[in-house]
C-alpha distance (Angstrom), angle and dihedral (degrees) to the residues before:
residue distance angle dihedral
M1 . . .
S2 3.79 . .
E3 3.80 123.1 .
T4 3.83 89.1 -113.0
W5 3.79 93.1 59.5
Q6 3.81 92.1 42.4
I7 3.83 89.4 55.0
L8 3.80 89.8 49.1
R9 3.81 92.1 48.8
D10 3.79 90.6 48.2
G11 3.80 88.0 49.6
G12 3.80 92.1 55.4
L13 3.79 105.6 -89.2
P14 3.79 103.9 160.0
L15 3.82 100.6 -118.5
A16 3.78 129.2 136.7
I17 3.80 94.2 -117.3
E18 3.77 130.9 107.2
G19 3.78 117.2 -93.1
S20 3.79 121.4 -139.2
G21 3.81 93.5 -133.4
Q22 3.81 92.9 -117.2
R23 3.81 120.0 117.2
P24 3.81 114.0 -141.3
S25 3.79 122.8 -138.3
Q26 3.80 118.1 -102.2
A27 3.82 90.9 -107.3
R28 3.80 93.2 50.0
L29 3.82 91.1 47.3
A30 3.83 91.2 50.1
S31 3.80 90.7 49.6
A32 3.80 89.7 52.0
V33 3.80 91.4 49.9
R34 3.81 91.0 54.1
A35 3.82 91.6 46.1
A36 3.79 93.3 48.9
V37 3.80 92.8 49.7
A38 3.80 89.4 49.8
E39 3.83 87.8 57.3
R40 3.82 88.6 61.4
P41 3.81 96.2 -134.2
G42 3.80 120.5 -161.8
G43 3.77 139.1 -157.7
R44 3.76 121.4 12.9
D45 3.80 93.6 -9.1
A46 3.80 90.6 57.7
E47 3.81 92.6 45.9
A48 3.80 92.5 50.4
L49 3.80 91.8 46.7
A50 3.80 92.3 48.8
A51 3.82 92.3 50.8
F52 3.80 88.9 47.9
I53 3.83 91.4 52.0
F54 3.81 92.1 49.2
A55 3.82 92.3 46.9
W56 3.81 90.3 52.0
Q57 3.80 94.2 45.9
Q58 3.81 95.8 45.3
H59 3.79 99.8 44.0
W60 3.81 102.5 30.4
P61 3.84 102.5 29.4
K62 3.82 96.2 158.0
S63 3.81 91.6 53.3
F64 3.80 90.3 44.5
R65 3.83 92.8 51.7
T66 3.79 90.6 47.2
L67 3.80 98.8 46.8
L68 3.83 105.7 23.4
S69 3.79 138.2 27.7
D70 3.77 137.7 -117.7
E71 3.81 91.2 -118.5
L72 3.80 86.7 76.2
L73 3.81 88.5 64.0
A74 3.81 92.9 64.3
W75 3.79 90.7 52.7
A76 3.79 90.8 46.7
Q77 3.79 93.8 50.4
D78 3.82 90.1 58.3
Q79 3.80 92.0 54.9
L80 3.81 100.2 59.5
P81 3.80 111.9 78.5
D82 3.86 95.7 152.8
D83 3.82 117.6 58.2
N84 3.82 94.1 -164.1
R85 3.81 92.7 53.2
Y86 3.81 89.6 46.0
L87 3.84 91.6 54.7
K88 3.80 92.1 49.7
L89 3.81 92.9 48.1
R90 3.81 92.1 44.1
R91 3.80 91.7 52.4
I92 3.82 91.3 51.8
A93 3.82 91.1 46.6
L94 3.78 91.7 50.5
E95 3.78 93.2 52.5
N96 3.81 90.9 50.5
L97 3.80 97.3 41.4
A98 3.80 91.0 52.7
D99 3.81 88.4 70.7
I100 3.83 92.2 56.2
L101 3.77 107.1 30.8
C-alpha cells in the first residue's frame, strides 16, 4: 500500500486495511486526499474516498474550505452509485474524522 493510502487509512478512511495507529495532521490528511484523487482510484477505494470527502465537507466545512477545494466534490459525486453503501461509509468516516478535525 502506498504512503498516501496509509495516511488516509490512519486518518479514518473506511478501508479494510490495517492502520498504523498514528493520526495524521489535518494538513497531511488533506494532502493525501488530493494525491489519492489524482491517482483516479476505482471501485471500493473510490467509494470510500468519496464518502470521506463528503463527510469532511458537510461536517467540517471551514476546515474543508481551508484545506481542500470544492472541485473534489464533483469527483466524489461520480463515485457513489449506491446510496446505502454511501451512508454506511460516511458514518464510519464521520466517526474517524471527529478525532482529527
